[in-house]
C-alpha positions in Angstrom: -75.7 -89.2 198.1 -72.3 -87.9 199.1 -71.5 -90.9 201.3 -72.2 -93.3 198.5 -69.9 -91.4 196.2 -67.2 -91.6 198.8 -67.6 -95.4 199.0 -67.6 -95.7 195.2 -64.5 -93.5 194.9 -62.7 -95.7 197.5 -63.6 -98.8 195.5 -62.3 -97.3 192.3 -59.0 -96.4 194.1 -58.7 -100.0 195.4 -59.1 -101.3 191.9 -56.5 -98.9 190.6 -54.1 -99.9 193.4 -54.6 -103.6 192.5 -53.6 -102.8 188.9 -50.6 -100.7 189.9 -49.1 -102.9 192.6 -46.6 -105.4 191.2 -47.7 -109.1 191.4 -44.8 -109.9 193.7 -46.0 -107.5 196.3 -49.8 -108.2 196.2 -49.9 -110.9 198.9 -50.6 -108.5 201.8 -53.0 -106.4 199.6 -54.9 -109.6 198.7 -55.3 -110.5 202.4 -56.8 -107.0 203.1 -59.3 -107.4 200.2 -60.6 -110.7 201.5 -62.3 -109.0 204.5 -62.5 -105.4 203.2 -64.6 -106.0 200.1 -67.5 -107.7 201.9 -67.5 -104.9 204.5 -67.7 -102.3 201.7 -70.5 -104.1 199.9 -72.6 -104.3 203.1 -71.8 -100.7 203.9 -72.9 -99.5 200.4 -76.2 -101.5 200.7 -76.9 -100.0 204.1 -76.2 -96.4 202.9 -78.4 -96.8 199.8 -81.3 -98.4 201.8 -81.0 -95.7 204.5 -81.0 -92.9 201.9 -84.1 -94.4 200.2 -86.0 -94.7 203.5 -84.9 -91.2 204.7 -86.0 -89.6 201.4 -89.4 -91.4 201.5 -90.1 -90.4 205.1 -89.1 -86.8 204.3 -91.5 -86.7 201.3 -94.4 -88.2 203.2 -93.8 -85.7 206.0 -94.0 -82.8 203.6 -96.9 -84.2 201.6 -99.9 -85.4 203.5 -101.9 -86.4 200.4 -102.9 -90.1 200.3 -103.3 -90.3 196.6 -99.8 -91.7 195.9 -98.8 -95.2 196.9 -95.5 -96.3 198.3 -93.7 -96.8 194.9 -95.0 -93.5 193.5 -93.7 -91.8 196.6 -90.4 -93.5 196.2 -90.1 -92.4 192.6 -91.0 -88.8 193.4 -88.7 -88.6 196.3 -85.7 -90.2 194.7 -85.9 -88.7 191.2 -84.3 -85.4 192.2 -81.3 -87.2 193.6 -80.8 -90.1 191.1 -82.2 -88.6 187.9 -84.6 -90.5 185.7 -82.2 -93.1 184.3 -81.0 -96.6 184.8 -80.1 -96.2 188.5 -83.6 -95.0 189.5 -85.2 -97.6 187.3 -83.2 -100.4 188.8 -84.0 -99.3 192.4 -87.7 -98.9 191.6 -87.8 -102.3 189.9 -86.2 -104.0 193.0 -88.6 -102.1 195.3 -91.5 -103.2 193.1 -90.5 -106.9 193.3 -90.4 -106.9 197.1 -93.5 -104.6 197.4 -95.7 -106.8 195.2 -94.3 -110.1 196.5 -94.4 -109.4 200.2 -95.8 -106.0 201.3 -98.9 -106.2 199.1 -100.2 -109.1 201.2 -100.4 -106.9 204.2 -101.1 -103.5 202.7 -103.1 -103.2 199.5 -102.2 -100.5 196.9 -104.1 -97.3 196.7 -107.5 -97.8 194.9 -107.9 -95.6 191.9 -111.2 -93.7 192.1 -113.2 -91.8 189.5 -111.4 -93.3 186.6 -112.1 -96.3 184.3 -109.9 -99.3 185.2 -109.7 -102.5 183.2 -108.1 -105.7 184.5 -106.2 -108.0 182.2 -105.2 -111.0 184.4 -108.4 -112.9 184.6 -108.4 -114.2 181.0 -104.7 -114.4 180.8 -102.4 -117.4 181.1 -100.2 -115.6 183.6 -101.6 -117.4 186.7 -100.9 -120.8 185.2 -97.5 -119.7 184.0 -96.5 -118.3 187.4 -97.6 -121.5 189.2 -95.7 -123.7 186.8 -92.5 -121.6 187.2 -92.9 -121.5 191.0 -92.9 -125.3 191.0 -90.0 -125.6 188.6 -87.9 -123.0 190.5 -88.5 -124.6 193.8 -87.6 -128.1 192.6 -84.6 -126.8 190.7 -83.5 -124.9 193.8 -83.6 -127.8 196.1 -81.9 -130.2 193.6 -79.1 -127.9 192.6 -78.5 -126.7 196.1 -77.4 -130.2 197.2 -75.5 -130.8 194.0 -73.6 -127.6 194.2 -73.0 -128.0 197.9 -70.8 -131.0 197.1 -68.5 -128.6 195.4 -68.9 -125.4 197.5 -71.2 -124.4 200.3 -70.9 -120.7 199.5 -71.8 -121.3 195.8 -74.8 -123.5 196.9 -76.2 -120.7 199.1 -75.6 -118.0 196.5 -77.6 -120.2 194.0 -80.4 -120.7 196.6 -80.6 -117.0 197.3 -81.0 -116.3 193.5 -83.7 -118.9 193.4 -85.6 -117.3 196.3 -85.3 -114.0 194.4 -86.7 -115.6 191.3 -89.7 -116.9 193.4 -90.3 -113.4 194.8 -90.1 -112.0 191.2 -92.7 -114.3 189.9 -95.1 -113.8 192.8 -94.6 -110.1 192.6 -95.2 -110.1 188.8 -98.6 -111.8 189.3 -99.6 -109.5 192.1 -98.5 -106.4 190.1 -100.6 -107.6 187.1 -103.6 -107.8 189.5 -103.1 -104.4 191.1 -101.9 -102.4 188.1 -104.8 -102.4 185.7 -105.1 -100.4 182.4 -106.5 -97.0 183.2 -108.6 -94.6 181.0 -108.7 -91.0 182.0 -110.7 -88.5 179.8 -107.6 -87.5 177.8 -105.1 -90.1 178.8 -104.7 -93.9 178.5 -102.3 -96.1 180.5 -101.5 -99.6 179.3 -99.5 -101.9 181.5 -98.0 -105.3 181.9 -97.6 -105.4 185.7 -94.4 -103.7 186.9 -92.5 -105.0 183.9 -93.6 -102.2 181.5 -96.2 -99.5 180.8 -97.0 -96.7 178.4 -99.0 -93.5 178.9 -100.8 -92.3 175.8 -102.4 -89.0 175.0 -105.8 -90.1 173.6 -105.5 -87.3 171.0 -102.5 -89.1 169.7 -104.4 -92.3 168.9 -105.0 -92.7 165.1 -107.1 -95.8 165.3 -107.8 -99.1 167.2 -108.0 -102.3 165.3 -108.3 -106.0 165.9 -104.8 -107.3 166.5 -103.1 -109.7 164.2 -101.5 -112.8 165.6 -97.8 -111.9 166.4 -95.2 -112.6 169.0 -95.8 -116.1 170.4 -93.1 -118.2 172.0 -89.9 -117.5 170.1 -91.6 -115.1 167.8 -90.2 -111.7 166.9 -92.1 -108.5 167.9 -91.5 -105.4 165.7 -89.2 -102.9 167.4 -91.8 -100.1 167.1 -94.5 -102.2 168.8 -95.2 -102.4 172.5 -96.5 -105.9 173.2 -98.3 -105.3 176.5 -99.0 -108.9 177.3 -97.4 -112.4 177.6 -96.3 -114.0 174.4 -98.4 -117.0 175.4 -101.6 -115.0 175.3 -103.6 -114.1 172.2 -103.6 -110.3 171.3 -107.0 -108.6 171.1 -106.5 -105.1 169.9 -103.7 -102.9 168.4 -103.5 -99.1 168.9 -102.0 -97.2 166.1 -100.5 -93.8 167.1 -100.1 -90.6 165.1 -96.7 -89.9 166.7 -94.4 -92.3 168.6 -94.9 -92.5 172.3 -92.4 -93.4 175.1 -92.8 -96.9 176.5 -91.1 -97.6 179.9 -90.0 -101.0 181.1 -88.1 -102.4 184.1 -84.6 -101.2 185.1 -85.2 -97.8 183.5 -85.3 -99.1 179.9 -87.2 -96.9 177.4 -88.1 -96.9 173.8 -90.5 -95.0 171.4 -93.2 -97.1 169.8 -95.9 -96.4 167.2 -98.2 -99.3 167.9 -99.5 -100.9 171.2 -100.8 -104.4 171.3 -102.8 -105.3 174.4 -105.6 -107.4 175.8 -108.1 -106.9 178.6 -110.8 -108.8 180.4 -113.4 -106.5 179.0 -112.1 -105.8 175.5 -115.3 -104.4 173.8 -116.2 -102.2 176.8 -112.7 -100.8 177.0 -112.3 -100.1 173.3 -115.7 -98.4 173.2 -114.7 -96.2 176.1 -111.4 -95.2 174.4 -113.2 -94.4 171.1 -115.8 -92.4 172.9 -113.1 -90.3 174.5 -111.4 -89.8 171.1 -114.7 -88.5 169.6 -115.3 -86.2 172.6 -111.8 -84.7 172.4 -112.0 -84.3 168.6 -115.2 -82.3 168.9 -113.6 -80.1 171.7 
């Protein structure tokens, strides 16, 4: 993204200029910044969005396969430009929020065929929690908007926009939990918690699956080497013990290696039997 680098370089130069210019001579410079900074911010957003859309359109034009959904196409098309770090993770997280909170109502995600999929939202507390938070965020947004408006109209609207984003995040989280189930391939297992986090396991790397002990909870601490793929309010069902650490990915490009995975599903016995069956088949092969 050469244009984006030009913009960022220009902003760095402005910051350096602000530090270098003596305080007695900053009045004219400050007047320029008042209108220049908003223009730069909007320009950067436009350039980033345009680059993302352009990359996705180019990828879809070169790849006619319908197996990948919008977010997977976005990841594949942007990874060569942005790398596989925080920047790509942050962009994909924001795209996920808007995709699952808005777009998913009009266009359902690609249905996974020929694989074993297991939902985990039907017996979870997530629906209740999302509804409660939506009510609280809405009431809080209305109340504090009018209170803050007494002090500053701009601050009031900034706070309201943040509340709207929080509403979209909660709606998107619930929809992502519905449309991103656990998946069992013959030699691979994917455990998810909506768009917040996921882990892809080689079934050959699974040492054992045991009934999970009660851990986490509200305010409870989760071991660093454990991926808790569920809400703290829910009760864990099973814990997967790994032979070697596996990489867990979460929102905004965060990653860590874990040795155990605690999860729940709407069909726990059926899912665990399926995993154990694949483990036995692979060990014989």
